[in-house]
TORLO-740417 format. One record per residue (C-alpha): residue in one letter; x, y, z. Coordinates in Angstrom, 1 decimal. Layout:
BEGIN
code a	c1 X	c2 Y	c3 Z
...
This chain:
BEGIN
code p	c1 5.0	c2 -11.0	c3 0.7
code a	c1 7.9	c2 -8.9	c3 -0.7
code r	c1 5.3	c2 -5.5	c3 -1.7
code n	c1 7.8	c2 -3.1	c3 -0.4
code t	c1 9.9	c2 -4.6	c3 -3.8
code l	c1 7.0	c2 -3.9	c3 -6.0
code f	c1 6.1	c2 0.0	c3 -4.0
code l	c1 10.1	c2 0.6	c3 -5.0
code s	c1 10.3	c2 -1.0	c3 -8.5
code v	c1 7.0	c2 1.1	c3 -9.7
code a	c1 8.5	c2 4.5	c3 -7.6
code l	c1 12.2	c2 3.5	c3 -9.0
code a	c1 10.9	c2 3.9	c3 -12.3
code w	c1 8.4	c2 6.9	c3 -11.7
code s	c1 11.4	c2 8.3	c3 -10.5
code e	c1 13.5	c2 7.8	c3 -13.6
code v	c1 10.8	c2 9.3	c3 -15.8
code l	c1 10.6	c2 12.3	c3 -13.4
code e	c1 14.3	c2 12.6	c3 -12.9
code a	c1 13.6	c2 12.5	c3 -9.3
code s	c1 16.6	c2 12.7	c3 -7.0
code h	c1 15.0	c2 11.0	c3 -4.1
code l	c1 12.4	c2 8.3	c3 -3.2
code f	c1 10.8	c2 8.0	c3 0.3
code i	c1 9.5	c2 4.6	c3 1.5
code g	c1 8.1	c2 4.4	c3 5.1
code v	c1 9.4	c2 0.8	c3 5.8
code n	c1 10.2	c2 0.3	c3 9.5
code a	c1 13.0	c2 -2.3	c3 10.9
code v	c1 12.0	c2 -2.2	c3 14.5
code d	c1 8.5	c2 -3.7	c3 14.5
code y	c1 8.7	c2 -5.4	c3 10.8
code s	c1 6.7	c2 -7.9	c3 11.8
code g	c1 8.5	c2 -10.7	c3 9.9
code y	c1 8.4	c2 -9.0	c3 6.7
code p	c1 12.1	c2 -8.5	c3 5.4
code d	c1 12.0	c2 -5.8	c3 2.8
code c	c1 11.2	c2 -3.8	c3 5.8
code r	c1 15.1	c2 -3.8	c3 7.1
code p	c1 17.7	c2 -1.6	c3 6.1
code e	c1 19.9	c2 -5.2	c3 4.4
code f	c1 16.8	c2 -4.5	c3 2.4
code v	c1 16.8	c2 -1.3	c3 1.2
code d	c1 20.5	c2 -1.2	c3 1.2
code a	c1 20.7	c2 -3.9	c3 -1.9
code f	c1 17.4	c2 -2.4	c3 -3.4
code q	c1 19.9	c2 1.0	c3 -3.7
code r	c1 22.4	c2 -0.9	c3 -5.3
code v	c1 19.7	c2 -2.4	c3 -7.8
code a	c1 18.9	c2 1.3	c3 -8.7
code n	c1 22.4	c2 2.4	c3 -8.9
code l	c1 22.8	c2 -0.7	c3 -11.5
code g	c1 19.8	c2 -0.8	c3 -12.9
code t	c1 18.9	c2 2.7	c3 -14.1
code k	c1 20.3	c2 5.0	c3 -17.0
code r	c1 20.8	c2 7.8	c3 -14.1
code g	c1 22.4	c2 5.2	c3 -11.8
code v	c1 25.1	c2 4.1	c3 -14.6
code e	c1 25.6	c2 7.8	c3 -15.1
code g	c1 26.2	c2 7.9	c3 -11.1
code n	c1 23.6	c2 10.2	c3 -10.5
code a	c1 20.8	c2 7.2	c3 -9.2
code v	c1 18.0	c2 8.2	c3 -7.1
code k	c1 18.4	c2 8.5	c3 -3.5
code i	c1 16.2	c2 6.0	c3 -1.2
code e	c1 15.1	c2 7.6	c3 1.9
code t	c1 14.0	c2 5.6	c3 4.9
code p	c1 12.9	c2 8.4	c3 7.4
code l	c1 11.0	c2 5.6	c3 9.7
code i	c1 13.3	c2 2.8	c3 9.5
code d	c1 14.7	c2 2.7	c3 13.0
code l	c1 11.6	c2 4.5	c3 14.7
code t	c1 9.0	c2 2.4	c3 17.0
code k	c1 5.5	c2 2.5	c3 15.6
code g	c1 4.7	c2 5.1	c3 19.1
code e	c1 7.2	c2 7.5	c3 17.7
code i	c1 6.0	c2 7.1	c3 14.3
code i	c1 2.4	c2 8.0	c3 15.7
code r	c1 4.1	c2 10.8	c3 17.8
code l	c1 6.0	c2 12.7	c3 14.8
code g	c1 2.8	c2 12.4	c3 12.7
code q	c1 0.8	c2 14.1	c3 15.2
code r	c1 3.7	c2 16.7	c3 15.8
code l	c1 3.5	c2 17.2	c3 11.8
code g	c1 -0.1	c2 17.7	c3 12.3
code l	c1 -1.0	c2 14.5	c3 10.3
code d	c1 -4.8	c2 13.7	c3 10.3
code y	c1 -5.3	c2 10.1	c3 11.3
code r	c1 -8.8	c2 10.3	c3 10.2
code i	c1 -7.8	c2 10.0	c3 6.3
code t	c1 -5.1	c2 7.2	c3 6.8
code v	c1 -5.5	c2 3.6	c3 6.7
code s	c1 -2.8	c2 1.4	c3 8.4
code c	c1 -4.0	c2 -2.2	c3 8.6
code y	c1 -3.2	c2 -4.8	c3 5.6
code q	c1 -6.8	c2 -5.6	c3 5.9
code a	c1 -9.0	c2 -2.6	c3 5.5
code n	c1 -12.6	c2 -3.2	c3 5.2
code a	c1 -14.8	c2 -3.3	c3 1.9
code e	c1 -15.0	c2 0.9	c3 2.2
code g	c1 -11.5	c2 1.2	c3 2.8
code h	c1 -11.6	c2 1.9	c3 6.5
code a	c1 -9.3	c2 0.7	c3 9.0
code c	c1 -9.8	c2 -2.5	c3 11.2
code g	c1 -9.2	c2 -1.1	c3 14.3
code k	c1 -6.7	c2 -3.6	c3 15.3
């Protein structure tokens, strides 16, 4: 629960250090499986956190949170990865990978 909140918090801190202009996260609202931090409303709220809670944000130069997968179905995401030449053998998409870090196959 709320893991995207943690991911974005760490990434936001690093974006300040690196002076990054964009921060990307692969959240997906179409099939969010009951995780509210995958929805556009959450991302919009976290963008406000970035605007108000960072030096660059209050100076008017906040990092822009990008969510390129948010409106795609899981099938569309897979096809996009294939078109981009993604090697799915080096990815894990399970919430519960096995002890060796391999996908669960579900």
